[in-house]
C-alpha positions in Angstrom: -36.3 -1.7 -9.2 -34.2 -3.0 -6.4 -33.1 -0.6 -3.8 -29.0 -1.3 -4.5 -29.4 -0.6 -8.3 -30.0 3.1 -7.9 -26.4 3.4 -6.2 -25.1 0.8 -8.5 -26.3 3.1 -11.6 -24.9 6.0 -10.0 -21.5 4.4 -9.4 -21.3 3.0 -13.0 -22.1 6.3 -14.4 -19.3 7.9 -12.3 -16.9 5.1 -13.3 -17.6 5.4 -16.7 -17.1 9.0 -17.0 -13.7 8.6 -15.1 -12.7 6.1 -17.6 -13.2 8.2 -20.6 -12.3 11.6 -19.1 -9.1 13.5 -20.0 -6.2 13.4 -18.0 -7.0 14.1 -14.4 -3.5 15.7 -13.4 -5.0 19.4 -14.4 -8.7 18.6 -13.3 -8.4 17.4 -10.0 -11.1 19.8 -8.9 -13.2 17.9 -11.2 -12.2 14.3 -10.2 -12.2 14.7 -6.3 -15.8 15.4 -6.2 -16.5 12.5 -8.3 -14.7 9.9 -6.2 -16.0 11.4 -3.2 -19.6 11.1 -4.4 -18.7 7.7 -5.6 -17.6 6.7 -1.8 -21.0 8.0 -0.5 -22.8 5.9 -3.3 -20.7 2.8 -2.3 -21.9 3.1 1.3 -25.3 3.0 0.3 -24.9 0.5 -1.9 -23.1 -2.0 0.5 -26.0 -1.5 3.1 -28.7 -3.0 0.3 -26.6 -5.1 -2.4 -26.7 -8.9 -1.9 -23.3 -10.3 -2.1 -23.7 -12.2 -5.5 -25.2 -8.8 -7.0 -22.4 -6.8 -5.4 -19.5 -9.0 -6.8 -21.3 -8.8 -10.0 -21.5 -4.9 -10.2 -17.6 -4.9 -8.7 -16.8 -6.8 -12.1 -18.5 -4.2 -14.3 -16.9 -1.4 -12.4 -13.6 -2.9 -12.8 -14.1 -3.7 -16.7 -15.1 -0.1 -17.1 -11.9 1.1 -15.7 -9.7 -1.3 -17.6 -10.0 1.1 -20.8 -8.4 4.1 -19.2 -4.6 4.8 -19.4 -3.2 5.6 -15.8 -2.6 9.4 -15.3 -2.6 10.0 -11.6 0.1 7.4 -11.0 2.9 6.2 -13.4 3.7 3.1 -11.4 2.5 1.0 -14.0 5.2 2.3 -16.3 7.7 1.0 -13.9 6.1 -2.4 -13.5 6.3 -2.6 -17.5 9.8 -1.5 -17.5 10.9 -4.0 -14.8 8.8 -6.9 -16.8 11.0 -5.9 -19.8 14.2 -6.0 -18.2 13.5 -9.5 -16.7 12.3 -10.9 -19.9 15.3 -9.6 -21.5 17.3 -12.2 -19.1 18.6 -9.4 -16.6 18.0 -8.6 -13.3 15.6 -5.8 -12.6 17.6 -5.1 -9.1 21.1 -4.8 -10.9 20.8 -1.3 -12.6 18.2 1.6 -12.6 16.2 2.6 -16.0 18.7 5.5 -16.7 21.5 3.3 -16.8 22.9 3.7 -20.4 23.6 0.0 -20.6 19.9 -0.7 -20.6 19.1 1.8 -23.6 18.5 -1.1 -26.0 15.3 -1.8 -24.0 14.0 1.6 -23.8 10.9 2.6 -25.8 9.1 6.1 -26.1 7.7 5.9 -22.7 10.4 5.3 -20.4 11.3 8.8 -19.7 8.0 9.3 -18.2 8.6 7.1 -15.2 9.3 8.6 -11.9 12.9 8.4 -10.3 14.6 6.4 -13.2 17.8 6.8 -11.5 16.6 4.8 -8.5 16.6 0.8 -8.4 13.3 -0.8 -8.2 11.8 -1.5 -4.9 9.4 -4.3 -5.7 9.9 -7.8 -4.2 10.4 -11.0 -6.3 6.8 -12.1 -6.5 5.8 -8.9 -7.9 8.5 -9.1 -10.4 7.5 -12.4 -11.8 3.9 -10.7 -12.5 5.7 -7.8 -14.0 7.9 -10.5 -16.4 4.5 -12.3 -17.3 3.2 -9.2 -18.2 6.3 -8.7 -20.6 5.9 -11.9 -22.1 2.2 -11.6 -22.8 2.9 -9.0 -25.5 0.4 -6.5 -24.0 1.9 -5.7 -20.6 -0.4 -2.7 -19.6 -3.6 -4.7 -20.3 -2.4 -7.9 -18.8 -1.3 -6.3 -15.5 -4.2 -4.1 -15.2 -6.6 -6.9 -16.0 -4.6 -9.1 -13.1 -4.8 -6.6 -10.7 -8.5 -5.9 -11.3 -9.3 -9.6 -11.0 -7.2 -9.9 -7.8 -9.1 -6.7 -6.5 -12.3 -8.3 -6.9 -11.2 -11.4 -5.4 -10.5 -9.4 -2.3 -14.3 -8.6 -2.3 -14.9 -12.2 -2.7 -12.6 -13.3 0.1 -14.1 -10.8 2.8 -17.1 -12.8 2.5 -15.3 -15.4 4.5 -15.0 -13.3 7.6 -17.7 -12.4 10.2 -19.3 -9.3 8.9 -18.3 -10.1 5.8 -21.3 -9.5 3.4 -21.5 -5.6 4.2 -17.4 -5.6 3.6 -17.7 -7.7 0.4 -20.2 -5.0 -0.9 -18.3 -2.3 0.1 -15.1 -3.1 -1.3 -16.6 -4.2 -4.5 -18.1 -0.8 -5.0 -15.6 1.7 -3.3 -13.9 4.1 -5.7 -10.3 3.7 -4.2 -9.9 0.0 -4.8 -11.9 0.1 -8.2 -9.9 3.1 -9.5 -6.4 2.5 -8.1 -6.3 -1.3 -9.4 -8.2 -1.4 -12.3 -7.7 2.3 -13.4 -4.2 3.2 -12.0 -2.9 -0.3 -12.3 -1.3 -0.9 -8.7 0.1 -4.2 -7.8 -1.2 -3.9 -4.2 -4.5 -5.9 -4.8 -2.8 -9.1 -5.4 -0.7 -8.7 -2.1 -3.9 -7.9 -0.2 -5.6 -10.8 -1.8 -2.9 -13.2 -0.4 -3.1 -11.4 2.9 -6.9 -12.2 3.2 -6.2 -15.7 2.1 -3.5 -16.3 4.6 -6.0 -15.1 7.4 -8.8 -17.2 6.0 -6.4 -20.5 6.3 -5.3 -19.5 9.7 -8.9 -19.2 10.8 -9.4 -22.9 9.5 -6.3 -24.4 10.7 -4.4 -24.6 7.7 -1.2 -23.1 9.4 1.1 -24.1 6.6 -0.8 -22.9 3.9 -1.5 -19.9 6.0 2.3 -19.1 6.0 2.9 -19.7 2.2 0.2 -17.2 1.3 1.4 -14.7 3.9 4.9 -15.1 2.3 3.6 -14.4 -1.0 1.8 -11.4 0.1 5.1 -9.8 1.5 7.0 -10.8 -1.5 4.4 -8.9 -3.5 4.6 -5.7 -1.2 6.1 -5.5 1.9 3.4 -3.7 3.7 1.9 -7.1 5.0 4.9 -7.9 6.7 3.7 -5.5 9.7 1.4 -8.2 10.5 4.0 -10.8 10.9 3.8 -11.1 14.9 0.0 -11.8 15.2 0.3 -14.5 12.6 3.1 -16.0 14.3 1.3 -15.9 17.6 -1.6 -17.8 16.1 0.2 -19.9 13.4 3.5 -20.9 15.5 6.0 -23.3 14.2 3.6 -24.6 11.2 3.1 -21.0 9.9 6.7 -20.2 10.4 7.9 -23.3 8.4 5.4 -22.5 5.4 6.4 -18.9 5.5 10.2 -19.4 5.6 10.2 -22.1 2.8 7.9 -20.6 0.6 9.4 -17.0 1.3 12.9 -18.3 0.9 12.1 -20.4 -2.4 10.8 -17.2 -4.2 13.4 -14.7 -2.7 16.2 -17.3 -4.2 14.4 -17.4 -7.5 14.2 -13.5 -7.9 17.5 -12.9 -6.8 19.1 -15.4 -9.2 22.9 -14.7 -9.7 22.3 -11.0 -9.2 21.9 -8.6 -6.5 19.7 -8.7 -3.6 16.1 -7.6 -4.4 16.4 -5.6 -1.3 19.1 -3.2 -3.1 16.8 -0.4 -3.7 15.0 -0.3 -0.3 17.5 1.8 1.4 16.9 4.7 -0.9 13.2 4.6 -0.5 13.4 4.2 3.3 15.5 7.1 3.7 14.4 9.4 1.2 10.8 9.1 0.2 8.2 11.3 1.9 4.5 12.8 1.2 1.3 13.0 2.7 2.2 12.4 6.3 1.7 14.5 9.2 3.6 12.5 12.0 6.7 12.4 9.8 7.0 16.3 9.3 6.1 16.9 13.2 8.9 14.4 14.1 11.2 15.8 11.6 10.7 19.5 13.1 11.1 18.2 16.6 14.2 16.5 15.8 15.6 19.8 14.0 14.6 22.1 17.0 16.3 19.9 19.5 19.5 19.6 17.4 19.7 15.9 17.7 21.4 15.0 14.6 24.3 17.7 15.3 24.6 16.5 18.7 24.9 13.0 17.9 27.4 13.6 15.3 29.7 15.5 17.7 29.5 12.6 20.1 30.0 10.5 17.3 33.0 12.3 16.1 34.5 12.4 19.5 33.9 8.7 20.1 35.4 7.8 16.7 38.9 10.0 17.5 39.6 7.6 20.3 39.5 4.4 18.4 41.3 2.6 15.6 39.8 3.7 12.5 37.5 1.2 10.5 36.1 1.6 6.9 32.7 1.1 8.1 32.8 4.3 10.2 33.2 6.6 7.4 29.7 5.3 6.0 28.0 6.6 9.2 28.1 10.3 8.3 25.5 10.6 5.7 22.8 9.6 8.2 23.4 12.6 10.6 20.5 14.5 9.5 17.1 15.4 10.7 14.9 13.1 8.4 16.7 10.0 9.2 16.5 10.7 12.8 12.8 11.3 12.6 12.3 8.1 10.5 14.3 6.2 13.1 12.1 7.5 16.0 9.1 6.6 14.2 10.5 3.3 13.5 10.9 2.8 17.1 7.2 3.9 17.7 6.1 1.4 15.0 8.0 -1.8 16.7 6.7 -0.8 20.1 3.1 -0.5 18.7 3.3 -3.7 16.6 4.6 -5.6 19.6 1.6 -4.3 21.8 -0.9 -5.1 19.0 0.4 -8.5 18.7 0.1 -9.2 22.5 -3.2 -7.2 23.4 -5.2 -8.3 20.4 -5.7 -12.2 20.4 -8.0 -11.9 17.1 -5.4 -12.3 14.3 -7.9 -10.5 11.7 -8.2 -7.5 14.0 -4.5 -7.5 15.0 -3.4 -7.6 11.2 -5.8 -4.6 10.6 -4.4 -2.4 13.4 -0.8 -3.4 12.4 -1.3 -2.3 9.1 -3.2 0.9 10.0 -0.3 1.8 12.2 2.4 1.2 9.8 0.4 3.6 7.3 -0.2 6.3 9.8 3.7 6.5 11.1 5.1 6.1 7.3 6.7 9.3 5.9 5.0 8.8 2.8 1.2 7.7 2.3 -0.1 7.5 -1.3 -3.6 7.1 -2.2 -3.5 3.4 -3.0 -1.4 2.4 0.1 -4.8 2.9 1.8 -5.9 -0.2 0.1 -4.3 -2.3 2.5 -6.4 -1.0 5.3 -9.8 -0.6 3.5 -10.8 -4.4 3.7 -10.1 -4.2 7.6 -12.2 -0.9 8.0 -15.1 -2.3 5.9 -15.0 -5.6 8.1 -15.0 -3.6 11.4 -16.9 -0.4 10.1 -14.2 1.6 11.0 -15.3 5.3 10.6 -11.8 6.9 10.8 -10.2 4.6 8.6 -13.3 4.4 6.0 -13.2 8.3 6.1 -9.5 8.2 5.0 -9.8 5.6 2.4 -12.5 8.1 0.9 -10.6 11.4 1.4 -7.1 10.0 0.6 -7.5 11.0 -3.1 -6.9 14.6 -2.0 -3.3 13.6 -1.7 -2.8 13.8 -5.6 -3.3 17.7 -5.1 0.1 17.2 -3.3 1.6 15.8 -6.6 -0.2 18.0 -9.0 -0.7 21.8 -8.1 -4.2 22.5 -7.9 -6.2 25.7 -6.8 -7.6 25.8 -3.7 -5.9 22.8 -2.6 -2.6 23.8 -0.8 -0.8 21.4 1.2 -1.8 22.5 4.6 -5.6 22.5 3.1 -5.2 18.9 2.0 -3.7 17.5 5.0 -6.4 19.5 7.3 -9.1 18.0 5.2 -7.5 14.4 5.3 -6.2 14.1 9.0 -8.3 16.5 11.0 -11.8 14.6 10.5 -9.7 11.1 10.6 -8.0 12.2 13.9 -11.5 13.2 15.6 -13.0 9.8 14.4 -10.1 8.1 15.7 -10.2 9.6 19.2 -14.2 9.0 19.3 -13.4 5.2 18.4 -10.6 4.8 21.1 -12.5 6.4 23.8 -16.0 4.7 23.4 -16.6 2.7 26.6 -16.3 -0.7 24.9 -13.3 0.2 23.2 -10.9 1.6 26.3 -8.0 -0.2 27.1 -8.0 -1.8 23.6 -6.0 -0.8 20.5 -7.5 0.9 17.7 -8.8 -1.0 14.8 -9.1 -0.4 11.0 
């Protein structure tokens, strides 16, 4: 028996159990050891499996998870709702699900969605997929199968990069992408596949095609926009032309005659939080320094000396610690992205570092967000981001109360080993003076 078959059999046994087990929201103490074991088995599998065999196993793993209804995340319900709204000839950006005018489109599951009072935040390319799911007649299965296929294509595309054989096998078997794409049904895999395709086009000199793929990636999920500076540095005018033309056409088609696809982003950008350590620390520092109160007093004084304008009243809601903390982290992110773009000439490494930085400074880090960093962590064998990708399912304990896993315990288990590994990677002699890479 070939050496990779034993870990492959173990992985399939774990995925088969996950596919058929009861709701994990009340059984996280069972789920978490399983995914941690699967992560260790995937590392062993990747060190032994030929690429073709790894892709074949990856297909089996994802097909196994297709039968499971999502439980740890309800994002798929929102995708299905948005698709139903679009298929009915309405804009999903116009009204939230809770709007009574959309009641004819509701079914028995619409109340299970999180935040039904909030407008959708998904970009137009993602919404076109959701609409295709609605038209298919079996939206949940259609979307999960599409995301699983895109996820497997990520493993295949990784083979086109230096160090890609190990990365391809690892991604094919790693539990985070298998479960979050085929099992929970997250759209991220489509954006990641387009992101890797853009980088491969860029490496091969096809700059216009690279720009088109990059635009589509951003318009599936905005995460990949963090890498725009490295792409522009390498792709220049031809890349920018492809990006703007393709992005503009898709954006215009998604908008139609309705509101902007960005209509719901402000609520997400200013309110959502969870599973972050930098954001709570920044918010605490802002509160202790009383920055919002001081800024509010200065603004009131400045405003009193000027002719009143309508826009001046719209500023008041932003004088709170959370917004100031987000603004500070946004400045850190902007400076970091610029430094990465100009200090790391390789677009693949620069893209991975840019996305890794975005995830770390983000006020919210759901487990499936790490899918964006995992391909680059696998290519560079980055210990800190591989560890975080294995440990991030612990964050589900922040959403569903679990014995022994309080918020401080979860954050310690995730971020203390990650920080130690990241410091070690940063301070290795051959890495000093460069930017960390996922």
